[in-house]
PAZAPA-4460 file (N, C-alpha, C; in steps of 0.05 Angstrom, whole numbers, plus 32768, in hexadecimal, padded with zeros to 4 digits):
% residues 88
    n_x    n_y    n_z   ca_x   ca_y   ca_z    c_x    c_y    c_z   seq   type   mol
   973C   7923   8DF0   9737   793C   8DE1   9735   7937   8DC3     1      M     A
   9746   7925   8DB9   9745   7920   8D9C   972D   7911   8D94     2      L     A
   9721   7902   8DA6   9709   78F2   8D9F   96F1   7905   8D9D     3      V     A
   96EF   7918   8DAF   96D7   7929   8DB0   96D7   793D   8D99     4      R     A
   96EE   7945   8D8F   96EE   7959   8D7A   96E0   794F   8D60     5      F     A
   96E7   7938   8D55   96D8   792F   8D3D   96BB   7929   8D43     6      P     A
   96B4   7921   8D5B   9698   791C   8D61   9688   7935   8D61     7      M     A
   9694   794B   8D68   9686   7965   8D69   967E   796D   8D4C     8      S     A
   968C   7963   8D38   9684   7969   8D1D   9672   7953   8D11     9      F     A
   9675   793B   8D1B   9665   7925   8D11   9648   7926   8D19    10      Y     A
   9642   792B   8D32   9626   792A   8D3C   9615   7940   8D2F    11      L     A
   961D   7959   8D2C   960C   796C   8D1E   9606   7964   8D01    12      P     A
   9619   7957   8CF4   9614   794E   8CD9   95FF   7938   8CD9    13      T     A
   9600   7926   8CEC   95EC   7911   8CEE   95D1   791D   8CF3    14      V     A
   95CF   7930   8D05   95B5   793D   8D0B   95AA   794B   8CF2    15      F     A
   95BB   7958   8CE3   95B2   7966   8CCB   95A9   7952   8CB6    16      L     A
   95B5   793B   8CB6   95AC   7926   8CA3   9590   791D   8CAA    17      T     A
   958B   7919   8CC4   9570   7910   8CCC   955B   7925   8CC8    18      F     A
   9562   793E   8CCD   954E   7953   8CCD   9554   7967   8CB7    19      Y     A
   955A   795E   8CA0   9561   7970   8C8A   9549   7981   8C83    20      D     A
   954D   799B   8C84   9537   79AE   8C81   952A   79AC   8C66    21      A     A
   9539   79A8   8C51   952E   79A7   8C36   951D   798E   8C33    22      S     A
   9525   7978   8C3F   9516   795F   8C3E   94FB   7962   8C4C    23      L     A
   94FC   796F   8C63   94E3   7973   8C72   94D0   7986   8C63    24      L     A
   94DB   799A   8C57   94CA   79AD   8C47   94BD   799F   8C30    25      K     A
   94CC   798E   8C22   94C1   7980   8C0B   94AB   796D   8C14    26      V     A
   94B0   795E   8C29   949B   794C   8C33   9482   795B   8C3C    27      R     A
   9486   7971   8C4A   946F   7980   8C53   945F   798C   8C3B    28      F     A
   946D   7997   8C28   9460   79A3   8C11   9451   798E   8C00    29      L     A
   945D   7976   8BFE   9450   7961   8BEE   9436   7958   8BFB    30      K     A
   9434   795B   8C15   941C   7953   8C23   9408   796A   8C27    31      L     A
   9413   7981   8C2D   9401   7997   8C35   93F5   79A6   8C1D    32      F     A
   9404   79AB   8C09   93FB   79BC   8BF2   93E3   79AE   8BE4    33      V     A
   93E5   7994   8BDD   93CE   7988   8BCF   93B4   7988   8BE0    34      P     A
   93B7   7983   8BFA   939F   7983   8C0B   9394   799F   8C0D    35      V     A
   93A5   79B3   8C10   939C   79CF   8C11   938F   79D7   8BF7    36      L     A
   9399   79CE   8BE0   938D   79D4   8BC6   9372   79C7   8BC4    37      A     A
   936F   79AF   8BCF   9355   79A2   8BCF   9341   79B1   8BE0    38      E     A
   9349   79BB   8BF7   9337   79CB   8C08   9330   79E5   8BF9    39      Y     A
   9342   79F1   8BEB   933C   7A0A   8BDC   932A   7A04   8BC5    40      N     A
   932C   79ED   8BB9   931B   79E6   8BA2   92FE   79E3   8BA9    41      A     A
   92FA   79DC   8BC3   92DE   79D9   8BCC   92D1   79F4   8BD1    42      E     A
   92E0   7A09   8BCF   92D6   7A25   8BD3   92C8   7A29   8BEE    43      N     A
   92D2   7A1B   8C02   92C7   7A1F   8C1D   92DD   7A2C   8C2E    44      D     A
   92DB   7A46   8C31   92F0   7A55   8C3F   92F3   7A4D   8C5C    45      L     A
   92DD   7A47   8C69   92DE   7A3F   8C85   92ED   7A25   8C89    46      D     A
   92E8   7A11   8C77   92F6   79F7   8C7A   9314   79FB   8C74    47      K     A
   931A   7A0C   8C61   9337   7A11   8C5B   9344   7A1E   8C73    48      T     A
   9338   7A32   8C7F   9343   7A3F   8C96   9346   7A2C   8CAE    49      R     A
   9332   7A1B   8CB2   9334   7A07   8CC7   934B   79F4   8CC3    50      E     A
   934F   79EB   8CAA   9365   79D9   8CA3   9380   79E6   8CA9    51      F     A
   9383   79FF   8C9F   939C   7A0D   8CA3   93A1   7A12   8CC1    52      V     A
   938C   7A18   8CD0   938F   7A1C   8CED   9397   7A02   8CFB    53      A     A
   938C   79EC   8CF3   9393   79D2   8D00   93B0   79CB   8CF9    54      K     A
   93B8   79CF   8CE0   93D4   79C8   8CD9   93E8   79DA   8CE7    55      V     A
   93E3   79F4   8CE7   93F5   7A06   8CF4   93F6   7A02   8D13    56      S     A
   93DF   79FB   8D1E   93DF   79F5   8D3B   93EE   79DC   8D42    57      G     A
   93EB   79C8   8D31   93FA   79AF   8D35   9418   79B3   8D33    58      S     A
   9420   79C1   8D1E   943C   79C7   8D1A   9448   79D8   8D30    59      L     A
   9438   79EB   8D39   9441   79FC   8D50   9444   79EC   8D69    60      G     A
   9432   79D9   8D6E   9434   79C8   8D86   944D   79B6   8D84    61      M     A
   9452   79AB   8D6C   9469   7999   8D69   9483   79A9   8D6E    62      I     A
   9485   79C1   8D63   949D   79D1   8D67   94A0   79D8   8D84    63      V     A
   948B   79DF   8D92   948C   79E5   8DAE   9496   79CE   8DBE    64      T     A
   948B   79B6   8DB9   9493   799E   8DC8   94B0   7997   8DC3    65      L     A
   94B9   7999   8DAA   94D5   7993   8DA4   94E7   79A7   8DB1    66      V     A
   94DF   79C0   8DB2   94EF   79D5   8DBF   94F1   79CF   8DDD    67      T     A
   94DB   79C8   8DEA   94DB   79C2   8E07   94ED   79AA   8E0D    68      L     A
   94EB   7995   8DFD   94FB   797D   8E01   9519   7984   8DFE    69      V     A
   951F   7995   8DE9   953B   799D   8DE5   9545   79AD   8DFC    70      A     A
   9535   79BE   8E07   953E   79CF   8E1E   9542   79BE   8E37    71      M     A
   9532   79AA   8E3B   9535   7998   8E52   954D   7986   8E4F    72      V     A
   9552   797D   8E36   9568   796A   8E31   9583   7978   8E2C    73      A     A
   9583   7992   8E2B   959D   79A0   8E24   95B2   799B   8E39    74      S     A
   95AC   7999   8E53   95C2   7993   8E66   95CE   7977   8E61    75      P     A
   95BE   7964   8E59   95C8   7949   8E53   95DB   794A   8E3B    76      V     A
   95D4   7959   8E26   95E5   795C   8E0F   95FF   796A   8E16    77      V     A
   95FD   797F   8E27   9615   798D   8E2F   9627   797B   8E40    78      A     A
   961B   7969   8E50   962B   7957   8E60   9639   7942   8E4E    79      A     A
   962B   793A   8E39   9638   7926   8E27   964F   7932   8E18    80      L     A
   964D   794B   8E0E   9662   7957   8DFF   9678   7964   8E11    81      F     A
   9671   796C   8E28   9684   797A   8E3A   9689   7969   8E53    82      G     A
   9692   7951   8E50   9695   793F   8E67   96AA   794A   8E7A    83      T     A
   96BD   7959   8E71   96D2   7963   8E82   96C7   7976   8E98    84      G     A
   96B6   7988   8E91   96AC   799B   8EA5   9696   798E   8EB5    85      W     A
   9688   797A   8EAB   9672   796E   8EB9   967C   795C   8ED0    86      F     A
   9692   794D   8ECB   969C   793B   8EDF   96AA   7949   8EF5    87      I     A
   96B8   795F   8EEF   96C7   796E   8F04   96B6   7979   8F18    88      D     A
***
């Protein structure tokens, strides 16, 4: 019991370090905003809309896949953290 308690605080901290929201936002904005500004500078509204549609579709697909993997893997994570109820 004493071993699992500190781990329950350690692992979420590790996950937050890997997927820090502010770091991802900064990386995305450094890549996306200049390219979007370049598309807008060309004054071609159709190309700009196509670019935004492709980016939002790709991000939507990535979020959907990560969510599905997390839903499928959630019993494994529950078994790792709750070994007492899983073994009984």
